C-alpha positions as semicolon CSV with decimal commas, in nm:
position;residue;x (nm);y (nm);z (nm)
1;M;-2,320;-1,607;2,258
2;Q;-2,648;-1,548;2,218
3;A;-2,747;-1,275;1,918
4;E;-2,894;-0,993;2,034
5;W;-3,107;-0,862;1,761
6;H;-3,330;-0,528;1,621
7;E;-3,671;-0,583;1,458
8;P;-3,526;-0,490;1,123
9;G;-3,820;-0,355;0,912
10;P;-4,086;-0,512;0,715
11;M;-3,804;-0,563;0,406
12;I;-3,674;-0,878;0,560
13;D;-3,870;-1,208;0,595
14;D;-3,872;-1,390;0,965
15;D;-3,696;-1,703;0,809
16;I;-3,424;-1,500;0,653
17;R;-3,329;-1,341;0,962
18;A;-3,331;-1,639;1,172
19;E;-3,068;-1,772;0,914
20;I;-2,877;-1,452;0,923
21;L;-2,866;-1,475;1,271
22;R;-2,755;-1,786;1,356
23;R;-2,494;-1,750;1,031
24;L;-2,370;-1,438;1,241
25;A;-2,396;-1,667;1,599
26;S;-2,171;-1,947;1,411
27;A;-1,930;-1,677;1,276
28;E;-1,850;-1,541;1,641
29;A;-1,835;-1,912;1,765
30;G;-1,626;-2,053;1,484
31;H;-1,402;-1,674;1,521
32;G;-1,381;-1,631;1,878
33;V;-1,519;-1,283;1,814
34;R;-1,785;-1,124;1,942
35;I;-2,007;-0,857;1,711
36;L;-2,044;-0,513;1,812
37;F;-2,276;-0,443;1,498
38;A;-2,459;-0,667;1,188
39;I;-2,618;-0,480;0,951
40;E;-2,844;-0,476;0,602
41;S;-2,602;-0,328;0,343
42;G;-2,677;-0,276;-0,053
43;S;-3,015;-0,243;-0,249
44;R;-3,245;-0,355;0,040
45;A;-3,067;-0,042;0,303
46;W;-3,102;0,166;0,039
47;G;-3,403;0,102;-0,061
48;F;-3,483;0,019;-0,403
49;A;-3,422;-0,373;-0,407
50;S;-3,619;-0,612;-0,599
51;P;-3,831;-0,893;-0,438
52;N;-3,546;-1,152;-0,544
53;S;-3,194;-0,914;-0,424
54;D;-2,980;-1,079;-0,221
55;Y;-2,894;-1,006;0,145
56;D;-2,560;-0,815;0,194
57;V;-2,515;-0,907;0,545
58;R;-2,197;-0,669;0,681
59;F;-2,025;-0,659;1,073
60;V;-1,772;-0,521;1,316
61;Y;-1,607;-0,775;1,541
62;M;-1,373;-0,726;1,847
63;H;-1,154;-1,046;1,954
64;E;-1,034;-0,996;2,334
65;P;-0,804;-0,714;2,435
66;A;-0,478;-0,974;2,446
67;W;-0,534;-1,061;2,088
68;Y;-0,428;-0,717;2,007
69;Q;-0,153;-0,735;2,167
70;A;0,081;-0,936;1,971
71;V;0,401;-0,817;1,770
72;D;0,244;-0,971;1,470
73;L;-0,122;-0,823;1,441
74;E;-0,023;-0,665;1,154
75;E;0,014;-0,981;0,993
76;R;-0,314;-1,141;1,160
77;R;-0,635;-1,173;0,958
78;D;-0,852;-0,878;1,015
79;V;-1,151;-0,988;0,813
80;I;-1,430;-1,271;0,779
81;E;-1,532;-1,377;0,465
82;Y;-1,730;-1,648;0,357
83;P;-1,814;-1,807;-0,022
84;I;-2,141;-1,697;-0,114
85;V;-2,385;-2,017;-0,158
86;D;-2,697;-1,858;-0,152
87;D;-2,882;-1,474;-0,130
88;I;-2,720;-1,469;0,165
89;D;-2,406;-1,295;0,139
90;L;-2,230;-1,222;0,466
91;N;-1,841;-1,062;0,560
92;G;-1,716;-0,824;0,849
93;W;-1,434;-0,648;0,937
94;D;-1,236;-0,638;1,263
95;V;-1,282;-0,315;1,501
96;R;-0,960;-0,183;1,437
97;K;-0,987;-0,221;1,058
98;A;-1,320;-0,038;1,068
99;L;-1,142;0,267;1,275
100;R;-0,880;0,289;1,069
101;L;-1,135;0,274;0,732
102;F;-1,339;0,526;0,943
103;W;-1,047;0,767;1,003
104;K;-0,980;0,767;0,576
105;S;-1,337;0,804;0,522
106;N;-1,388;0,466;0,406
107;P;-1,739;0,473;0,251
108;A;-1,865;0,142;0,317
109;F;-1,817;0,191;0,715
110;V;-1,994;0,516;0,664
111;E;-2,307;0,312;0,495
112;W;-2,304;0,040;0,744
113;I;-2,288;0,269;1,074
114;Q;-2,617;0,430;0,850
115;S;-2,801;0,115;0,769
116;P;-3,179;0,130;0,856
117;I;-3,204;-0,221;0,868
118;T;-2,961;-0,359;1,121
119;Y;-2,974;-0,728;1,285
120;I;-2,717;-0,696;1,608
121;E;-2,599;-0,416;1,792
122;R;-2,414;-0,465;2,145
123;G;-2,283;-0,156;2,344
124;N;-2,265;0,151;2,186
125;F;-2,025;0,132;1,932
126;R;-2,201;0,216;1,659
127;V;-2,436;0,543;1,820
128;D;-2,092;0,655;1,952
129;A;-1,928;0,641;1,562
130;L;-2,241;0,767;1,449
131;R;-2,219;1,050;1,736
132;A;-1,841;1,093;1,538
133;L;-1,896;1,091;1,197
134;P;-1,936;1,490;1,133
135;D;-1,578;1,535;1,269
136;V;-1,436;1,263;1,129
137;Y;-1,590;1,243;0,758
138;S;-1,370;1,409;0,478
139;P;-1,686;1,560;0,260
140;E;-1,362;1,589;-0,013
141;K;-1,295;1,235;0,019
142;G;-1,692;1,203;-0,030
143;L;-1,762;1,379;-0,329
144;Y;-1,469;1,257;-0,519
145;H;-1,583;0,876;-0,411
146;Y;-1,944;0,921;-0,526
147;R;-1,876;1,159;-0,823
148;S;-1,619;0,837;-0,996
149;M;-1,875;0,589;-0,887
150;A;-2,121;0,746;-1,067
151;K;-1,891;0,783;-1,364
152;T;-1,780;0,450;-1,386
153;N;-2,123;0,317;-1,382
154;Y;-2,275;0,488;-1,608
155;R;-1,976;0,405;-1,883
156;G;-2,028;0,080;-1,794
157;Y;-2,413;0,079;-1,778
158;L;-2,604;0,313;-1,962
159;R;-2,401;0,456;-2,240
160;E;-2,606;0,173;-2,527
161;P;-2,918;0,229;-2,667
162;M;-3,070;-0,128;-2,462
163;V;-2,967;-0,072;-2,112
164;R;-3,097;-0,313;-1,811
165;L;-3,303;-0,063;-1,617
166;K;-3,196;-0,122;-1,292
167;K;-2,878;0,034;-1,356
168;Y;-3,023;0,374;-1,322
169;F;-3,022;0,334;-1,018
170;Y;-2,635;0,296;-0,932
171;V;-2,570;0,563;-1,093
172;L;-2,849;0,786;-0,963
173;R;-2,747;0,699;-0,613
174;P;-2,380;0,801;-0,635
175;L;-2,478;1,117;-0,833
176;L;-2,708;1,254;-0,558
177;A;-2,519;1,135;-0,263
178;A;-2,225;1,370;-0,428
179;R;-2,509;1,640;-0,424
180;W;-2,559;1,606;-0,055
181;V;-2,194;1,618;0,021
182;A;-2,141;1,935;-0,208
183;R;-2,477;2,118;-0,033
184;T;-2,424;1,983;0,324
185;G;-2,015;1,913;0,403
186;Q;-2,147;1,607;0,546
187;A;-2,228;1,198;0,495
188;A;-2,516;1,183;0,315
189;P;-2,780;0,928;0,420
190;I;-2,771;0,550;0,221
191;E;-3,177;0,583;0,187
192;F;-3,245;0,628;-0,196
193;D;-3,559;0,843;-0,039
194;R;-3,367;1,070;0,163
195;L;-3,143;1,149;-0,143
196;L;-3,453;1,233;-0,372
197;T;-3,481;1,527;-0,188
198;M;-3,175;1,658;-0,381
199;L;-3,380;1,712;-0,682
200;D;-3,618;1,951;-0,764
201;D;-3,725;1,883;-1,124
202;T;-4,034;1,754;-1,111
203;P;-4,033;1,545;-1,504
204;V;-3,695;1,384;-1,374
205;L;-3,844;1,311;-1,060
206;E;-4,091;1,112;-1,221
207;A;-3,956;0,910;-1,483
208;I;-3,750;0,801;-1,142
209;D;-4,105;0,701;-0,909
210;A;-4,201;0,530;-1,203
211;L;-3,868;0,291;-1,199
212;L;-3,865;0,234;-0,808
213;V;-4,189;0,085;-0,860
214;Q;-4,091;-0,115;-1,113
215;K;-3,827;-0,226;-0,951
216;R;-3,973;-0,290;-0,615
217;A;-4,241;-0,508;-0,737
218;A;-4,043;-0,720;-1,017
219;P;-3,737;-1,040;-0,966
220;E;-3,546;-0,850;-1,252
221;L;-3,551;-0,514;-1,466
222;G;-3,401;-0,636;-1,808
223;L;-3,269;-0,488;-2,158
224;A;-3,507;-0,156;-2,238
225;P;-3,462;0,174;-2,442
226;A;-3,250;0,403;-2,234
227;V;-3,449;0,680;-2,062
228;P;-3,356;0,993;-2,199
229;I;-3,443;1,239;-1,947
230;L;-3,202;1,041;-1,693
231;N;-2,940;1,003;-1,961
232;A;-2,976;1,386;-2,021
233;F;-2,956;1,458;-1,665
234;I;-2,718;1,206;-1,554
235;E;-2,483;1,339;-1,889
236;A;-2,534;1,691;-1,743
237;E;-2,469;1,630;-1,344
238;L;-2,122;1,457;-1,443
239;A;-2,060;1,752;-1,662
240;D;-2,056;2,017;-1,374
241;A;-1,737;2,109;-1,225
242;P;-1,736;1,938;-0,878
243;A;-1,844;2,152;-0,575
244;D;-1,590;2,322;-0,357
245;V;-1,603;2,125;-0,042
246;P;-1,283;2,251;0,246
247;A;-1,050;1,985;0,309
248;K;-1,091;1,903;0,696
249;P;-0,791;1,831;0,877
250;Q;-0,781;1,506;0,998
251;G;-0,538;1,599;1,353
252;D;-0,520;1,458;1,674
253;R;-0,872;1,572;1,781
254;V;-0,965;1,266;1,525
255;I;-0,725;1,048;1,609
256;A;-0,795;1,071;2,017
257;T;-1,200;0,989;1,884
258;L;-1,099;0,703;1,704
259;N;-0,878;0,590;1,990
260;T;-1,153;0,644;2,213
261;L;-1,446;0,456;2,051
262;F;-1,141;0,177;2,019
263;H;-1,102;0,161;2,366
264;D;-1,445;0,164;2,481
265;A;-1,514;-0,134;2,256
266;L;-1,233;-0,353;2,430
267;R;-1,391;-0,254;2,773
268;G;-1,744;-0,400;2,641
């Protein structure tokens, strides 16, 4: 099966892109599936990759329709995973699994469909999922996820006098995403530059910009003294009471939308 690819942008070297497409085609042939879309996740999609960052390739695939008409459907494997042997980390979810997670506002799937770096896109599945995102997405769940991630990462990475500077981004990104969800009631974009529009504190922005310049240019940001202005911002943000966002009902209309996405994908 010939892979169809889209120009993923200057962050992806041509040789790496060709190897990723080769592995995706091998996954299709080896598992008898059809990839609906494949994207880049992680720091390269977020926009703060280092030159030696891994390639986090994620995809959603489907089997032939008859595969889903089985008594043992719930026992069938619905992921494709490969051991990490080099800089390419590649795995994917079956379309039914992906849609069930979408129903629960799974942050990984929500970010996958928004990725700015696309390797394969077939049909309208991803476009239709993006169109459905405002109705399906639960801001309440999204806000809880991002604030919890920021809190966990801050405690794990940045509570010492000497820290790995790159870890600031793994706290700042979910904090700013939480701000986006709280202010807009919608899913946050995944590009870090867009999330920075949630900040109006010039000294904090300048400190983040300085770190971004370092991270995008250096293979690794090593241990260095903590950045007081960023720690103060993070601690203040985490100390604030979570915003009160309305719970969005997940009623019959949402299930109907997800079923339509599923049936349209199976029809190809």
